[in-house]
C-alpha positions, 0 to 999 in steps of 0.5 A: 736122360740119365746119369751113367750106370757107373756114376758112383765111381765118378762121384768117388773121384769127384769126392776127392777133389771137391770140398764139402762133398755130398753125393746127392748135391753132386748128382743134382749139379750134374743133372742141371748141366747141358754141356755143348760140344761144337765143331765146324768143317775146319775141325772135321776136315783135320785129323787133329780137329777130329781127334780133339772132338773125339776125345772131348766126347769120350771124356764128357760123356762119362760124367755129364748126363746131357750133351749138346752135339753142335755141328756149326756148318753143313760140312760138319753135320755128317760127323754129328751122328757118329759122335752121338753114337760114341756118347751113347756107347759110353752112357746109353741113357745120355741125353743128346741135343742138337741145340745150344740154347740151353747150354751151360758150358761149351767146348769148341773145336774149329774156327767158328764161334757159336756165341752161345752166351755161356762159358766157352772154351776153344780147344785146338792144336798144332802138331805137338802143341795143345791150345786152349783159349777163352777169347776165341777159336784157335783152330786145328793143325793138319798133321796126324800127330794126336798129342796136342789135340788130345791134350787140348781136350783134357785141358778143356774137360778140366776147365768145364769141370772147374767151371761147374764146381768152382765154389767147391774147389780152391783156386779153380779159376779158368785158364784164359789161354794155353799154348803148350808143347807136349814134346818139349813142355815149352809154353807160349807159342809152343808150335815147334819145328818137330810138329810134323808127320814122320815114319817112326819105328818103335822097335820093340816097345812094352806098355805095361798097365792098360788101365786109365793111363794106358787107355790114354796112351792107346788112344794116342798111339792109335791116331799116330800115323806112320808107326811100325815096330812091335808093341807088347801090351801087358795087363792081366785084368778084364774091363769092369763096369766101374772102369768106364768112369775114366777108360777113354776107349771103353764103352758098355760093349767092352765090359768083361773084355780082357784089357789086352784084347781091347788094346789089340783092337784099338791098334789094329789100324796102325802099322804096329805088330801088337802082342797081347800078354794077359799077365802080370809083369813078373809072370810075363818077364819070367815066361819071356826069358829074354830080359833085353827090354829096349823101351818100356812105358809104365802105366801101373798103379803102385810103387811096388809094381814100378819097382818091379819093372825097374828091377828087370833093368830095361834100357829106358823107361817112361813112367806116367802117374796120377796122384792127389794134386797132379799128374805127370810123366818121368823119363829114366835111363839107368846108367846115365847119372840121373834118377832111375825109376826106383829113385822116385819110389824108394820107400822112406820108411815102413809102408803098409802091405796090401792086405793091411790097406784092404782090411782097413778099407773094408772096415775090418782092421782087426782081420788083417791075417784073414784078409791076407789069407783070402788074397793069397789063396783067391778063396771066395768070401763067405756070407759071414765075411760080407756081413761083417763088412756091411755092418762095419760100413753101416750099410745093408747086406742085401746089395753086397750078397751077390759078391758072396763066393767071389774072390776077395780081390774082386769083392774089394775092387767092385764093391769098394773101388767100384763105388757101390759102398760109396753109393749105399752110404750116401757118399759118407764112406770115402774111398782112400784109394785115389780115383782120378778124374777121366781127364787127368788119367787121359792126359797122363796117358797121352804124355806117356805115349808122346815120350815113347814116340819121342824116344823111338824117333831119336829126339834129344833127351829131355833135360829134366827127369819129371814133368808135372801138370795140375789140371785142377788149377790153371796151368802152372808156370813151372812144369818141370820137376828135377829129381835127384838120384836117391841119396841113401845109397839103397837104390839099385842104380847105385849097386855095382852088380846091377850097373854091371849087368845093365852095361853088359845087356846094352853094350851095343845099344845106340840111340837113333839120331833124329837130326837128319829128319829134323833138317828136312822140316821147313822152318 
C-alpha cells in the first residue's frame, strides 16, 4: 500500500484546516489508518445506496492509503470488485482489505451493523434527504435522486477526517445524527413529499467551471433519472495530476483529458444533450452571439470570474463556492429585489491583481511586472527565473528544472498549487491559495446541481439567497445566510440601463409551475 501520487496536494489542503501541521506527521497518521466501507444487499439494490457507496469510495480513496471494502452479505459481494477497481483507478497503490478486523474507522451503507468496534458512521438517504447516524443504520431510499445520497457520503467522509485528526481541529466532534433535505435545507425528519423521481427538462442550462465543484455537480447530474434538455459545459483547462486530490470523477486515466471531454463522457448515459466548450467564459459568450442565458450554474474559483458571468445577465444563476471555513450555494435573479451575484462579490476596496498574488506566492514580490508580462504573453519561464524561485523558496533547483520552458501559469499551477514546493519544503511553505478538502468541494457541487434541477423543475424559489455548511464541525443549526443587495449603489443590479436590458431579454420568460406534479405525489 502507498499514499497516492498526488498526496502533496491533499496535504496542502489539510495544512489549511489542521493546527500544528507537519507534513511527515500527517502522512504517518494517514498510514496508520484502515478505513472501512461496509455495505449490504439493501444498499446495493437501491440506486441511492449505490450512489452513497460509490461517492464514499471516490472520496476516501483520494486520501487514505488503505481501504477495507466490506460486503456484509452474499448479495453485496458482487459489487465489491467494482468498488476495488474504482479505488485503484484513483490510487493504483492503494491497499485493499476484505476484513474489518484492523479497521480504525468505518462508514456503513445499508441496514446491517458490522460491529467492528471502531468509530462508525451510518450513511444513507431518502430522496433529497441526507442521513447520518452514530447510533445505527439509516438505510437508503429507492429513488433515483442522488442528492441526499451524495451529501450523506460527504458528511460521512468529513466525520471520518474529523475523527482521525480531532486533536488538531477546534470543535471537531462528530455529528451524532443528521437528517437534512438538500432541497429545502430543513432539518429533523427532512424527508419531504418532493422526494420522488420526476422527468425534468433542463431546457438550455450552462455549467461554468468544471473543477472540483463542477465534478460534484456532474457526479450528481449523471445519476439523476429523467433528465433532458441541453447542457453547455464550459472550461478551458485539462485535468492535471494534482486535480485528482478532489475531482471526484477523475482517476489516473483522465490526467491530460480536457475537462469538457470528461464532463461529456460522464453524462453520456443521461438524456441530456451535452455541448462541450473548452473555452473561458468570456470567449464562449463572445462566440455564442446569443446572450439569452436562461439558467447558469457557476462553479468558478475567483470573484472576478463570477462578476463576469453576472455581467452577461443570465436570467437565473446558482453559484457554489468553498472557502476557508465553509461551503455553500447561492441563488440569484437580477430584477427580483434580492442580491444578484455581483452583490456577493462586490470588492470593498482595492484588491490585488492576479500577477501580484502570483508573484508573492512565488516568493518574488519584487518581480510583479515581470510576472505580469509572462502571464500576458504565455512566455515560457527560463532557467534563471526558475532558479530565483527555488532560491526564494529555499528548495533545490533540480526538481523544478522540468518546468523550464513552460508557461508561467503552468509552472505556478503545478509547482505551487500542485503541492510540489510544499513537499520539497517539508510542508513549511504553505500555499496561500485555498485548497479545499475533497468532501467540501463535492458537497458544494451536489448542492449546485440540486439548485439547477430544482429551478428547472419549477419548485418554489428558496426564500433565502445563500445556504452555508461547515463540514469541519458538526452541522450547524442555522444554514441560511440572508444576503442584502449591495448598499453602495455601485452594483449593476441598481443600474437602470442593465435592468432595462435584462427586462427586454427575458420579457417573455415564465417559470415552470411544479404544483401539478407535486399533486401527484402520495403523502
